[in-house]
PyMOL Python script that loads the backbone (N, CA, C, O; Angstrom):
from pymol import cmd

cmd.read_pdbstr("""\
ATOM      1  N   MET A   1     -38.867   8.311  40.707  1.00  0.00           N
ATOM      2  CA  MET A   1     -37.669   9.052  40.019  1.00  0.00           C
ATOM      3  C   MET A   1     -37.097   8.192  39.254  1.00  0.00           C
ATOM      4  O   MET A   1     -36.522   8.670  38.276  1.00  0.00           O
ATOM      5  N   GLU A   2     -37.054   6.524  39.450  1.00  0.00           N
ATOM      6  CA  GLU A   2     -36.030   5.453  38.639  1.00  0.00           C
ATOM      7  C   GLU A   2     -37.105   5.480  37.149  1.00  0.00           C
ATOM      8  O   GLU A   2     -36.589   5.383  36.036  1.00  0.00           O
ATOM      9  N   ASP A   3     -38.571   5.618  37.316  1.00  0.00           N
ATOM     10  CA  ASP A   3     -39.212   5.684  35.933  1.00  0.00           C
ATOM     11  C   ASP A   3     -38.716   6.946  34.862  1.00  0.00           C
ATOM     12  O   ASP A   3     -38.505   6.847  33.653  1.00  0.00           O
ATOM     13  N   CYS A   4     -38.628   7.930  35.572  1.00  0.00           N
ATOM     14  CA  CYS A   4     -38.235   9.219  34.948  1.00  0.00           C
ATOM     15  C   CYS A   4     -37.241   8.883  34.643  1.00  0.00           C
ATOM     16  O   CYS A   4     -37.232   8.817  33.414  1.00  0.00           O
ATOM     17  N   ALA A   5     -35.896   8.480  35.236  1.00  0.00           N
ATOM     18  CA  ALA A   5     -34.318   8.383  34.335  1.00  0.00           C
ATOM     19  C   ALA A   5     -34.283   6.913  33.452  1.00  0.00           C
ATOM     20  O   ALA A   5     -33.408   6.677  32.619  1.00  0.00           O
ATOM     21  N   ARG A   6     -35.202   6.134  33.730  1.00  0.00           N
ATOM     22  CA  ARG A   6     -35.097   5.153  32.200  1.00  0.00           C
ATOM     23  C   ARG A   6     -35.405   5.605  31.638  1.00  0.00           C
ATOM     24  O   ARG A   6     -34.621   5.683  30.693  1.00  0.00           O
ATOM     25  N   SER A   7     -36.872   6.501  31.391  1.00  0.00           N
ATOM     26  CA  SER A   7     -37.523   7.051  30.222  1.00  0.00           C
ATOM     27  C   SER A   7     -36.937   8.136  29.650  1.00  0.00           C
ATOM     28  O   SER A   7     -37.356   8.318  28.506  1.00  0.00           O
ATOM     29  N   ILE A   8     -36.003   9.046  30.068  1.00  0.00           N
ATOM     30  CA  ILE A   8     -35.561   9.889  29.640  1.00  0.00           C
ATOM     31  C   ILE A   8     -33.894   8.997  29.235  1.00  0.00           C
ATOM     32  O   ILE A   8     -33.410   9.149  28.114  1.00  0.00           O
ATOM     33  N   GLY A   9     -33.525   8.538  29.785  1.00  0.00           N
ATOM     34  CA  GLY A   9     -32.398   7.598  29.522  1.00  0.00           C
ATOM     35  C   GLY A   9     -32.189   6.969  27.919  1.00  0.00           C
ATOM     36  O   GLY A   9     -31.250   6.995  27.123  1.00  0.00           O
ATOM     37  N   ALA A  10     -33.708   6.338  27.888  1.00  0.00           N
ATOM     38  CA  ALA A  10     -33.807   5.612  26.696  1.00  0.00           C
ATOM     39  C   ALA A  10     -34.073   6.923  25.598  1.00  0.00           C
ATOM     40  O   ALA A  10     -33.456   6.995  24.535  1.00  0.00           O
ATOM     41  N   LEU A  11     -34.941   7.793  25.970  1.00  0.00           N
ATOM     42  CA  LEU A  11     -35.103   9.184  25.020  1.00  0.00           C
ATOM     43  C   LEU A  11     -33.741   9.509  24.640  1.00  0.00           C
ATOM     44  O   LEU A  11     -33.561   9.661  23.432  1.00  0.00           O
ATOM     45  N   PHE A  12     -32.917   9.623  25.276  1.00  0.00           N
ATOM     46  CA  PHE A  12     -31.800  10.224  24.893  1.00  0.00           C
ATOM     47  C   PHE A  12     -31.023   9.558  24.353  1.00  0.00           C
ATOM     48  O   PHE A  12     -30.256  10.020  23.508  1.00  0.00           O
ATOM     49  N   GLU A  13     -31.042   7.437  24.962  1.00  0.00           N
ATOM     50  CA  GLU A  13     -30.161   7.199  24.664  1.00  0.00           C
ATOM     51  C   GLU A  13     -28.537   6.904  25.460  1.00  0.00           C
ATOM     52  O   GLU A  13     -27.465   6.463  25.048  1.00  0.00           O
ATOM     53  N   ILE A  14     -28.995   7.368  26.682  1.00  0.00           N
ATOM     54  CA  ILE A  14     -27.800   7.482  27.921  1.00  0.00           C
ATOM     55  C   ILE A  14     -28.520   6.656  28.896  1.00  0.00           C
ATOM     56  O   ILE A  14     -29.715   6.362  28.854  1.00  0.00           O
ATOM     57  N   GLU A  15     -27.409   6.219  30.032  1.00  0.00           N
ATOM     58  CA  GLU A  15     -27.388   5.978  31.053  1.00  0.00           C
ATOM     59  C   GLU A  15     -27.329   6.990  32.228  1.00  0.00           C
ATOM     60  O   GLU A  15     -26.301   7.666  32.270  1.00  0.00           O
ATOM     61  N   LEU A  16     -28.316   7.218  33.245  1.00  0.00           N
ATOM     62  CA  LEU A  16     -28.259   7.901  34.361  1.00  0.00           C
ATOM     63  C   LEU A  16     -28.258   7.431  35.568  1.00  0.00           C
ATOM     64  O   LEU A  16     -29.052   6.628  36.060  1.00  0.00           O
ATOM     65  N   SER A  17     -27.256   7.995  36.098  1.00  0.00           N
ATOM     66  CA  SER A  17     -26.496   7.193  37.369  1.00  0.00           C
ATOM     67  C   SER A  17     -27.109   7.830  38.456  1.00  0.00           C
ATOM     68  O   SER A  17     -27.598   8.930  38.199  1.00  0.00           O
ATOM     69  N   GLN A  18     -27.221   7.359  39.772  1.00  0.00           N
ATOM     70  CA  GLN A  18     -27.778   7.972  40.757  1.00  0.00           C
ATOM     71  C   GLN A  18     -26.580   8.507  41.772  1.00  0.00           C
ATOM     72  O   GLN A  18     -25.657   7.757  42.090  1.00  0.00           O
ATOM     73  N   ARG A  19     -26.693  10.087  42.327  1.00  0.00           N
ATOM     74  CA  ARG A  19     -26.015  10.672  42.845  1.00  0.00           C
ATOM     75  C   ARG A  19     -26.381  11.329  44.186  1.00  0.00           C
ATOM     76  O   ARG A  19     -27.510  11.809  44.291  1.00  0.00           O
ATOM     77  N   GLU A  20     -25.475  11.396  45.282  1.00  0.00           N
ATOM     78  CA  GLU A  20     -26.236  12.146  46.416  1.00  0.00           C
ATOM     79  C   GLU A  20     -25.322  13.453  46.674  1.00  0.00           C
ATOM     80  O   GLU A  20     -24.129  13.641  46.435  1.00  0.00           O
ATOM     81  N   SER A  21     -26.458  14.416  47.334  1.00  0.00           N
ATOM     82  CA  SER A  21     -25.215  15.928  47.557  1.00  0.00           C
ATOM     83  C   SER A  21     -26.183  16.089  48.895  1.00  0.00           C
ATOM     84  O   SER A  21     -27.289  15.555  48.981  1.00  0.00           O
ATOM     85  N   ASP A  22     -25.570  16.927  49.938  1.00  0.00           N
ATOM     86  CA  ASP A  22     -26.035  17.401  50.807  1.00  0.00           C
ATOM     87  C   ASP A  22     -27.322  18.814  50.763  1.00  0.00           C
ATOM     88  O   ASP A  22     -28.130  19.130  51.636  1.00  0.00           O
ATOM     89  N   TYR A  23     -27.087  19.415  49.414  1.00  0.00           N
ATOM     90  CA  TYR A  23     -27.996  20.468  48.867  1.00  0.00           C
ATOM     91  C   TYR A  23     -28.969  19.681  47.741  1.00  0.00           C
ATOM     92  O   TYR A  23     -29.978  20.365  47.568  1.00  0.00           O
ATOM     93  N   LEU A  24     -28.976  19.132  47.372  1.00  0.00           N
ATOM     94  CA  LEU A  24     -30.077  18.210  46.364  1.00  0.00           C
ATOM     95  C   LEU A  24     -30.597  17.147  47.080  1.00  0.00           C
ATOM     96  O   LEU A  24     -31.723  16.939  46.630  1.00  0.00           O
ATOM     97  N   GLY A  25     -30.375  16.476  47.851  1.00  0.00           N
ATOM     98  CA  GLY A  25     -30.360  15.234  47.947  1.00  0.00           C
ATOM     99  C   GLY A  25     -30.288  14.257  47.027  1.00  0.00           C
ATOM    100  O   GLY A  25     -29.507  14.627  46.150  1.00  0.00           O
ATOM    101  N   CYS A  26     -30.751  13.117  46.785  1.00  0.00           N
ATOM    102  CA  CYS A  26     -30.601  11.834  45.740  1.00  0.00           C
ATOM    103  C   CYS A  26     -30.931  12.733  44.685  1.00  0.00           C
ATOM    104  O   CYS A  26     -31.613  13.713  44.983  1.00  0.00           O
ATOM    105  N   TYR A  27     -30.542  12.562  43.415  1.00  0.00           N
ATOM    106  CA  TYR A  27     -30.740  12.824  42.074  1.00  0.00           C
ATOM    107  C   TYR A  27     -29.799  11.958  41.183  1.00  0.00           C
ATOM    108  O   TYR A  27     -28.996  11.085  41.511  1.00  0.00           O
ATOM    109  N   MET A  28     -30.130  12.448  39.976  1.00  0.00           N
ATOM    110  CA  MET A  28     -30.071  11.599  38.791  1.00  0.00           C
ATOM    111  C   MET A  28     -28.787  12.331  37.547  1.00  0.00           C
ATOM    112  O   MET A  28     -28.935  13.509  37.224  1.00  0.00           O
ATOM    113  N   ILE A  29     -27.939  11.745  37.120  1.00  0.00           N
ATOM    114  CA  ILE A  29     -27.108  12.414  36.267  1.00  0.00           C
ATOM    115  C   ILE A  29     -26.792  11.542  35.204  1.00  0.00           C
ATOM    116  O   ILE A  29     -26.508  10.422  35.629  1.00  0.00           O
ATOM    117  N   GLY A  30     -26.742  11.639  34.058  1.00  0.00           N
ATOM    118  CA  GLY A  30     -26.235  11.337  32.734  1.00  0.00           C
ATOM    119  C   GLY A  30     -25.556  12.487  31.780  1.00  0.00           C
ATOM    120  O   GLY A  30     -25.452  13.700  31.957  1.00  0.00           O
ATOM    121  N   ALA A  31     -25.078  11.532  30.560  1.00  0.00           N
ATOM    122  CA  ALA A  31     -24.618  13.313  29.851  1.00  0.00           C
ATOM    123  C   ALA A  31     -24.410  11.910  28.346  1.00  0.00           C
ATOM    124  O   ALA A  31     -24.175  10.703  28.398  1.00  0.00           O
ATOM    125  N   GLY A  32     -24.663  12.949  27.078  1.00  0.00           N
ATOM    126  CA  GLY A  32     -24.681  12.418  26.154  1.00  0.00           C
ATOM    127  C   GLY A  32     -23.255  12.997  25.699  1.00  0.00           C
ATOM    128  O   GLY A  32     -22.326  13.206  26.479  1.00  0.00           O
ATOM    129  N   ALA A  33     -23.224  13.262  24.088  1.00  0.00           N
ATOM    130  CA  ALA A  33     -21.815  13.558  23.262  1.00  0.00           C
ATOM    131  C   ALA A  33     -21.413  15.060  23.504  1.00  0.00           C
ATOM    132  O   ALA A  33     -20.257  15.475  23.587  1.00  0.00           O
ATOM    133  N   ASP A  34     -22.760  15.926  23.620  1.00  0.00           N
ATOM    134  CA  ASP A  34     -22.817  17.289  23.368  1.00  0.00           C
ATOM    135  C   ASP A  34     -23.592  17.930  25.087  1.00  0.00           C
ATOM    136  O   ASP A  34     -23.432  19.030  25.616  1.00  0.00           O
ATOM    137  N   PHE A  35     -24.263  16.957  25.478  1.00  0.00           N
ATOM    138  CA  PHE A  35     -25.053  17.482  26.819  1.00  0.00           C
ATOM    139  C   PHE A  35     -25.394  16.493  27.849  1.00  0.00           C
ATOM    140  O   PHE A  35     -25.349  15.264  27.897  1.00  0.00           O
ATOM    141  N   LYS A  36     -25.850  17.692  28.888  1.00  0.00           N
ATOM    142  CA  LYS A  36     -25.848  16.635  30.241  1.00  0.00           C
ATOM    143  C   LYS A  36     -27.484  16.720  30.515  1.00  0.00           C
ATOM    144  O   LYS A  36     -28.287  17.418  29.896  1.00  0.00           O
ATOM    145  N   VAL A  37     -27.748  15.819  31.608  1.00  0.00           N
ATOM    146  CA  VAL A  37     -29.090  15.613  31.767  1.00  0.00           C
ATOM    147  C   VAL A  37     -29.444  15.165  33.558  1.00  0.00           C
ATOM    148  O   VAL A  37     -29.400  14.026  34.023  1.00  0.00           O
ATOM    149  N   LYS A  38     -29.786  16.446  34.305  1.00  0.00           N
ATOM    150  CA  LYS A  38     -29.972  15.724  36.047  1.00  0.00           C
ATOM    151  C   LYS A  38     -31.261  15.942  35.792  1.00  0.00           C
ATOM    152  O   LYS A  38     -31.905  16.617  34.988  1.00  0.00           O
ATOM    153  N   LEU A  39     -31.556  14.973  36.952  1.00  0.00           N
ATOM    154  CA  LEU A  39     -33.235  14.963  37.364  1.00  0.00           C
ATOM    155  C   LEU A  39     -32.995  14.644  38.867  1.00  0.00           C
ATOM    156  O   LEU A  39     -32.374  13.727  39.404  1.00  0.00           O
ATOM    157  N   VAL A  40     -33.833  15.916  39.478  1.00  0.00           N
ATOM    158  CA  VAL A  40     -33.843  15.972  40.920  1.00  0.00           C
ATOM    159  C   VAL A  40     -35.067  16.454  41.295  1.00  0.00           C
ATOM    160  O   VAL A  40     -35.717  17.314  40.701  1.00  0.00           O
ATOM    161  N   GLU A  41     -35.423  15.755  42.510  1.00  0.00           N
ATOM    162  CA  GLU A  41     -36.826  15.850  43.541  1.00  0.00           C
ATOM    163  C   GLU A  41     -36.823  17.277  43.761  1.00  0.00           C
ATOM    164  O   GLU A  41     -35.891  17.976  44.159  1.00  0.00           O
ATOM    165  N   GLN A  42     -38.095  17.636  43.418  1.00  0.00           N
ATOM    166  CA  GLN A  42     -38.103  19.416  43.628  1.00  0.00           C
ATOM    167  C   GLN A  42     -38.363  19.484  45.121  1.00  0.00           C
ATOM    168  O   GLN A  42     -38.584  20.545  45.706  1.00  0.00           O
ATOM    169  N   SER A  43     -38.325  18.284  45.710  1.00  0.00           N
ATOM    170  CA  SER A  43     -38.350  19.222  47.372  1.00  0.00           C
ATOM    171  C   SER A  43     -36.450  18.819  47.776  1.00  0.00           C
ATOM    172  O   SER A  43     -35.928  17.720  47.588  1.00  0.00           O
ATOM    173  N   ASP A  44     -35.978  19.658  48.160  1.00  0.00           N
ATOM    174  CA  ASP A  44     -34.393  19.212  48.905  1.00  0.00           C
ATOM    175  C   ASP A  44     -34.854  18.632  50.134  1.00  0.00           C
ATOM    176  O   ASP A  44     -35.973  18.396  50.589  1.00  0.00           O
ATOM    177  N   PRO A  45     -33.127  18.390  50.739  1.00  0.00           N
ATOM    178  CA  PRO A  45     -33.389  17.286  52.095  1.00  0.00           C
ATOM    179  C   PRO A  45     -34.185  18.078  53.210  1.00  0.00           C
ATOM    180  O   PRO A  45     -34.404  17.375  54.196  1.00  0.00           O
ATOM    181  N   GLU A  46     -34.591  19.160  53.280  1.00  0.00           N
ATOM    182  CA  GLU A  46     -35.522  19.943  54.162  1.00  0.00           C
ATOM    183  C   GLU A  46     -36.474  20.169  53.936  1.00  0.00           C
ATOM    184  O   GLU A  46     -37.141  20.845  54.719  1.00  0.00           O
ATOM    185  N   GLY A  47     -37.011  19.688  52.705  1.00  0.00           N
ATOM    186  CA  GLY A  47     -38.582  19.963  52.314  1.00  0.00           C
ATOM    187  C   GLY A  47     -38.789  21.534  51.623  1.00  0.00           C
ATOM    188  O   GLY A  47     -39.837  22.159  51.462  1.00  0.00           O
ATOM    189  N   GLU A  48     -37.300  21.941  51.263  1.00  0.00           N
ATOM    190  CA  GLU A  48     -38.060  23.085  50.726  1.00  0.00           C
ATOM    191  C   GLU A  48     -37.862  23.083  49.227  1.00  0.00           C
ATOM    192  O   GLU A  48     -36.978  22.425  48.679  1.00  0.00           O
ATOM    193  N   LEU A  49     -38.780  23.898  48.554  1.00  0.00           N
ATOM    194  CA  LEU A  49     -38.838  23.392  47.036  1.00  0.00           C
ATOM    195  C   LEU A  49     -37.773  24.381  46.229  1.00  0.00           C
ATOM    196  O   LEU A  49     -37.737  25.612  46.201  1.00  0.00           O
ATOM    197  N   ILE A  50     -36.877  23.353  45.553  1.00  0.00           N
ATOM    198  CA  ILE A  50     -35.627  23.842  44.757  1.00  0.00           C
ATOM    199  C   ILE A  50     -35.766  25.257  43.864  1.00  0.00           C
ATOM    200  O   ILE A  50     -35.087  26.284  43.856  1.00  0.00           O
ATOM    201  N   GLU A  51     -36.996  24.828  43.091  1.00  0.00           N
ATOM    202  CA  GLU A  51     -37.628  25.950  41.909  1.00  0.00           C
ATOM    203  C   GLU A  51     -38.948  26.036  42.555  1.00  0.00           C
ATOM    204  O   GLU A  51     -39.888  25.255  42.407  1.00  0.00           O
ATOM    205  N   SER A  52     -38.881  27.272  43.419  1.00  0.00           N
ATOM    206  CA  SER A  52     -40.296  27.542  44.229  1.00  0.00           C
ATOM    207  C   SER A  52     -41.422  28.193  43.088  1.00  0.00           C
ATOM    208  O   SER A  52     -42.564  28.106  43.540  1.00  0.00           O
ATOM    209  N   GLU A  53     -41.376  28.750  41.881  1.00  0.00           N
ATOM    210  CA  GLU A  53     -41.966  29.197  40.974  1.00  0.00           C
ATOM    211  C   GLU A  53     -43.131  28.499  40.508  1.00  0.00           C
ATOM    212  O   GLU A  53     -44.300  28.799  40.261  1.00  0.00           O
ATOM    213  N   TYR A  54     -42.104  27.012  40.456  1.00  0.00           N
ATOM    214  CA  TYR A  54     -43.081  25.718  39.869  1.00  0.00           C
ATOM    215  C   TYR A  54     -43.567  24.692  41.098  1.00  0.00           C
ATOM    216  O   TYR A  54     -43.213  23.513  41.117  1.00  0.00           O
ATOM    217  N   PRO A  55     -44.324  25.222  42.004  1.00  0.00           N
ATOM    218  CA  PRO A  55     -44.624  24.388  43.054  1.00  0.00           C
ATOM    219  C   PRO A  55     -45.057  22.653  42.896  1.00  0.00           C
ATOM    220  O   PRO A  55     -44.766  21.648  43.545  1.00  0.00           O
ATOM    221  N   ASP A  56     -45.888  22.918  41.693  1.00  0.00           N
ATOM    222  CA  ASP A  56     -46.695  21.635  41.256  1.00  0.00           C
ATOM    223  C   ASP A  56     -45.368  20.836  40.209  1.00  0.00           C
ATOM    224  O   ASP A  56     -45.778  20.390  39.138  1.00  0.00           O
ATOM    225  N   LEU A  57     -44.381  20.727  40.406  1.00  0.00           N
ATOM    226  CA  LEU A  57     -43.733  19.933  39.565  1.00  0.00           C
ATOM    227  C   LEU A  57     -43.026  19.269  40.667  1.00  0.00           C
ATOM    228  O   LEU A  57     -42.642  19.767  41.726  1.00  0.00           O
ATOM    229  N   GLY A  58     -42.901  17.872  40.179  1.00  0.00           N
ATOM    230  CA  GLY A  58     -42.621  16.935  41.313  1.00  0.00           C
ATOM    231  C   GLY A  58     -41.117  16.525  41.146  1.00  0.00           C
ATOM    232  O   GLY A  58     -40.338  16.249  42.058  1.00  0.00           O
ATOM    233  N   ILE A  59     -40.830  16.542  39.629  1.00  0.00           N
ATOM    234  CA  ILE A  59     -39.243  16.154  39.318  1.00  0.00           C
ATOM    235  C   ILE A  59     -38.850  17.365  39.006  1.00  0.00           C
ATOM    236  O   ILE A  59     -39.653  18.228  39.358  1.00  0.00           O
ATOM    237  N   LEU A  60     -37.711  17.826  38.362  1.00  0.00           N
ATOM    238  CA  LEU A  60     -36.959  18.785  37.772  1.00  0.00           C
ATOM    239  C   LEU A  60     -36.044  18.210  36.940  1.00  0.00           C
ATOM    240  O   LEU A  60     -35.141  17.610  37.524  1.00  0.00           O
ATOM    241  N   ILE A  61     -36.005  18.216  35.564  1.00  0.00           N
ATOM    242  CA  ILE A  61     -34.897  17.929  34.596  1.00  0.00           C
ATOM    243  C   ILE A  61     -34.591  19.274  33.968  1.00  0.00           C
ATOM    244  O   ILE A  61     -35.221  20.098  33.305  1.00  0.00           O
ATOM    245  N   TYR A  62     -33.259  19.143  34.491  1.00  0.00           N
ATOM    246  CA  TYR A  62     -32.398  20.098  34.063  1.00  0.00           C
ATOM    247  C   TYR A  62     -31.512  19.435  32.782  1.00  0.00           C
ATOM    248  O   TYR A  62     -30.811  18.424  32.812  1.00  0.00           O
ATOM    249  N   LEU A  63     -31.754  20.264  31.748  1.00  0.00           N
ATOM    250  CA  LEU A  63     -31.087  19.854  30.303  1.00  0.00           C
ATOM    251  C   LEU A  63     -29.664  20.952  29.916  1.00  0.00           C
ATOM    252  O   LEU A  63     -29.722  22.095  29.462  1.00  0.00           O
ATOM    253  N   ASP A  64     -28.700  20.318  30.200  1.00  0.00           N
ATOM    254  CA  ASP A  64     -27.493  21.434  29.686  1.00  0.00           C
ATOM    255  C   ASP A  64     -26.754  21.243  28.650  1.00  0.00           C
ATOM    256  O   ASP A  64     -25.720  20.619  28.888  1.00  0.00           O
ATOM    257  N   GLY A  65     -27.007  21.724  27.034  1.00  0.00           N
ATOM    258  CA  GLY A  65     -26.276  21.491  26.165  1.00  0.00           C
ATOM    259  C   GLY A  65     -26.563  22.626  25.036  1.00  0.00           C
ATOM    260  O   GLY A  65     -26.959  23.729  25.412  1.00  0.00           O
ATOM    261  N   GLU A  66     -26.323  22.307  23.368  1.00  0.00           N
ATOM    262  CA  GLU A  66     -26.412  23.231  22.623  1.00  0.00           C
ATOM    263  C   GLU A  66     -27.847  23.714  22.214  1.00  0.00           C
ATOM    264  O   GLU A  66     -28.350  24.833  22.114  1.00  0.00           O
ATOM    265  N   SER A  67     -28.541  21.816  21.918  1.00  0.00           N
ATOM    266  CA  SER A  67     -29.737  21.809  21.511  1.00  0.00           C
ATOM    267  C   SER A  67     -30.701  22.505  22.480  1.00  0.00           C
ATOM    268  O   SER A  67     -30.293  22.904  23.570  1.00  0.00           O
ATOM    269  N   ASP A  68     -32.382  22.703  21.971  1.00  0.00           N
ATOM    270  CA  ASP A  68     -32.945  22.760  22.356  1.00  0.00           C
ATOM    271  C   ASP A  68     -34.181  21.911  23.030  1.00  0.00           C
ATOM    272  O   ASP A  68     -35.296  22.219  23.450  1.00  0.00           O
ATOM    273  N   PHE A  69     -33.516  20.824  22.938  1.00  0.00           N
ATOM    274  CA  PHE A  69     -34.183  19.656  23.229  1.00  0.00           C
ATOM    275  C   PHE A  69     -36.055  19.353  22.980  1.00  0.00           C
ATOM    276  O   PHE A  69     -36.864  19.470  23.900  1.00  0.00           O
ATOM    277  N   PRO A  70     -36.352  19.039  21.842  1.00  0.00           N
ATOM    278  CA  PRO A  70     -37.967  19.518  21.582  1.00  0.00           C
ATOM    279  C   PRO A  70     -38.363  18.092  22.267  1.00  0.00           C
ATOM    280  O   PRO A  70     -39.236  18.054  23.135  1.00  0.00           O
ATOM    281  N   GLN A  71     -37.754  17.056  21.882  1.00  0.00           N
ATOM    282  CA  GLN A  71     -38.060  15.460  22.092  1.00  0.00           C
ATOM    283  C   GLN A  71     -38.661  15.592  23.449  1.00  0.00           C
ATOM    284  O   GLN A  71     -39.704  14.987  23.695  1.00  0.00           O
ATOM    285  N   VAL A  72     -38.109  16.304  24.311  1.00  0.00           N
ATOM    286  CA  VAL A  72     -38.780  16.158  25.987  1.00  0.00           C
ATOM    287  C   VAL A  72     -39.940  16.874  26.034  1.00  0.00           C
ATOM    288  O   VAL A  72     -40.820  16.120  26.450  1.00  0.00           O
ATOM    289  N   ASP A  73     -40.372  17.971  25.809  1.00  0.00           N
ATOM    290  CA  ASP A  73     -41.814  18.577  25.781  1.00  0.00           C
ATOM    291  C   ASP A  73     -42.324  17.839  24.980  1.00  0.00           C
ATOM    292  O   ASP A  73     -42.038  17.485  23.836  1.00  0.00           O
ATOM    293  N   GLY A  74     -43.719  17.465  26.201  1.00  0.00           N
ATOM    294  CA  GLY A  74     -44.528  16.390  25.618  1.00  0.00           C
ATOM    295  C   GLY A  74     -44.317  15.331  26.009  1.00  0.00           C
ATOM    296  O   GLY A  74     -45.326  14.711  26.344  1.00  0.00           O
ATOM    297  N   HIS A  75     -42.906  14.574  26.173  1.00  0.00           N
ATOM    298  CA  HIS A  75     -42.709  13.164  26.662  1.00  0.00           C
ATOM    299  C   HIS A  75     -43.532  12.802  27.712  1.00  0.00           C
ATOM    300  O   HIS A  75     -43.779  13.733  28.479  1.00  0.00           O
ATOM    301  N   GLU A  76     -44.087  11.619  28.013  1.00  0.00           N
ATOM    302  CA  GLU A  76     -44.724  10.898  29.116  1.00  0.00           C
ATOM    303  C   GLU A  76     -43.937  10.112  29.383  1.00  0.00           C
ATOM    304  O   GLU A  76     -43.328   9.382  28.601  1.00  0.00           O
ATOM    305  N   VAL A  77     -43.823  10.187  30.969  1.00  0.00           N
ATOM    306  CA  VAL A  77     -43.203   9.494  31.958  1.00  0.00           C
ATOM    307  C   VAL A  77     -44.657   8.905  33.016  1.00  0.00           C
ATOM    308  O   VAL A  77     -45.477   9.606  33.609  1.00  0.00           O
ATOM    309  N   SER A  78     -44.577   7.627  32.964  1.00  0.00           N
ATOM    310  CA  SER A  78     -45.534   7.105  33.800  1.00  0.00           C
ATOM    311  C   SER A  78     -47.123   8.028  33.755  1.00  0.00           C
ATOM    312  O   SER A  78     -47.802   8.586  34.617  1.00  0.00           O
ATOM    313  N   GLY A  79     -47.214   7.880  32.671  1.00  0.00           N
ATOM    314  CA  GLY A  79     -48.693   8.738  32.425  1.00  0.00           C
ATOM    315  C   GLY A  79     -48.453  10.081  32.496  1.00  0.00           C
ATOM    316  O   GLY A  79     -49.505  10.601  32.123  1.00  0.00           O
ATOM    317  N   VAL A  80     -47.443  11.178  32.837  1.00  0.00           N
ATOM    318  CA  VAL A  80     -47.372  12.101  33.164  1.00  0.00           C
ATOM    319  C   VAL A  80     -46.578  13.064  32.031  1.00  0.00           C
ATOM    320  O   VAL A  80     -45.474  12.671  31.656  1.00  0.00           O
ATOM    321  N   ARG A  81     -47.144  14.376  31.453  1.00  0.00           N
ATOM    322  CA  ARG A  81     -46.638  14.382  30.312  1.00  0.00           C
ATOM    323  C   ARG A  81     -45.502  15.863  31.237  1.00  0.00           C
ATOM    324  O   ARG A  81     -45.662  16.684  32.141  1.00  0.00           O
ATOM    325  N   ILE A  82     -44.287  15.396  30.166  1.00  0.00           N
ATOM    326  CA  ILE A  82     -43.304  16.552  30.845  1.00  0.00           C
ATOM    327  C   ILE A  82     -43.293  17.846  30.175  1.00  0.00           C
ATOM    328  O   ILE A  82     -43.030  17.786  28.974  1.00  0.00           O
ATOM    329  N   VAL A  83     -43.546  19.162  30.729  1.00  0.00           N
ATOM    330  CA  VAL A  83     -43.795  20.281  30.237  1.00  0.00           C
ATOM    331  C   VAL A  83     -42.478  21.049  30.365  1.00  0.00           C
ATOM    332  O   VAL A  83     -41.945  21.220  31.461  1.00  0.00           O
ATOM    333  N   GLY A  84     -41.984  21.491  29.260  1.00  0.00           N
ATOM    334  CA  GLY A  84     -40.447  22.530  29.191  1.00  0.00           C
ATOM    335  C   GLY A  84     -41.019  23.837  29.809  1.00  0.00           C
ATOM    336  O   GLY A  84     -42.112  24.281  29.458  1.00  0.00           O
ATOM    337  N   ILE A  85     -40.120  24.521  30.881  1.00  0.00           N
ATOM    338  CA  ILE A  85     -40.415  25.561  31.420  1.00  0.00           C
ATOM    339  C   ILE A  85     -39.183  26.502  31.453  1.00  0.00           C
ATOM    340  O   ILE A  85     -39.283  27.502  32.164  1.00  0.00           O
ATOM    341  N   SER A  86     -38.385  26.361  30.978  1.00  0.00           N
ATOM    342  CA  SER A  86     -37.193  27.295  30.246  1.00  0.00           C
ATOM    343  C   SER A  86     -36.259  26.574  28.793  1.00  0.00           C
ATOM    344  O   SER A  86     -36.064  25.491  28.241  1.00  0.00           O
ATOM    345  N   GLY A  87     -35.963  27.749  28.703  1.00  0.00           N
ATOM    346  CA  GLY A  87     -34.469  27.162  27.186  1.00  0.00           C
ATOM    347  C   GLY A  87     -33.298  27.218  27.393  1.00  0.00           C
ATOM    348  O   GLY A  87     -32.417  27.191  26.534  1.00  0.00           O
ATOM    349  N   SER A  88     -33.149  27.307  28.653  1.00  0.00           N
ATOM    350  CA  SER A  88     -31.966  27.932  28.344  1.00  0.00           C
ATOM    351  C   SER A  88     -30.545  27.247  27.897  1.00  0.00           C
ATOM    352  O   SER A  88     -29.568  27.955  27.653  1.00  0.00           O
TER     353      SER A  88
END
""", "prot")
cmd.dss("prot")
cmd.show_as("cartoon", "prot")
cmd.util.cbc("prot")
cmd.orient("prot")
C-alpha cells in the first residue's frame, strides 16, 4: 500500500498518512484543498472483502471532492493500472 500512497500522493501533490481503525485496519488518508483521498486494503482485519462486488481489487482508493478525478483512471502503480469503478 505504501507504493500506492506515494504514487497517489505525487499525482495529487499531497501527503498521505497512515491511520488504523477496528473496521478498516490500516489505511492511508490525505487531503487537498477541495478533496480527500483514502486508500484501504480490500480485506478488513477479519479477512472479509470491504467491497464484495470487486473481489479482484487489492487496494481501494476512495476519492471525495468536487472533481471527477480523471487523472486517476489508467494511472499505474507498481505496474498495476488503476481502474475507476464509480464516480460518486
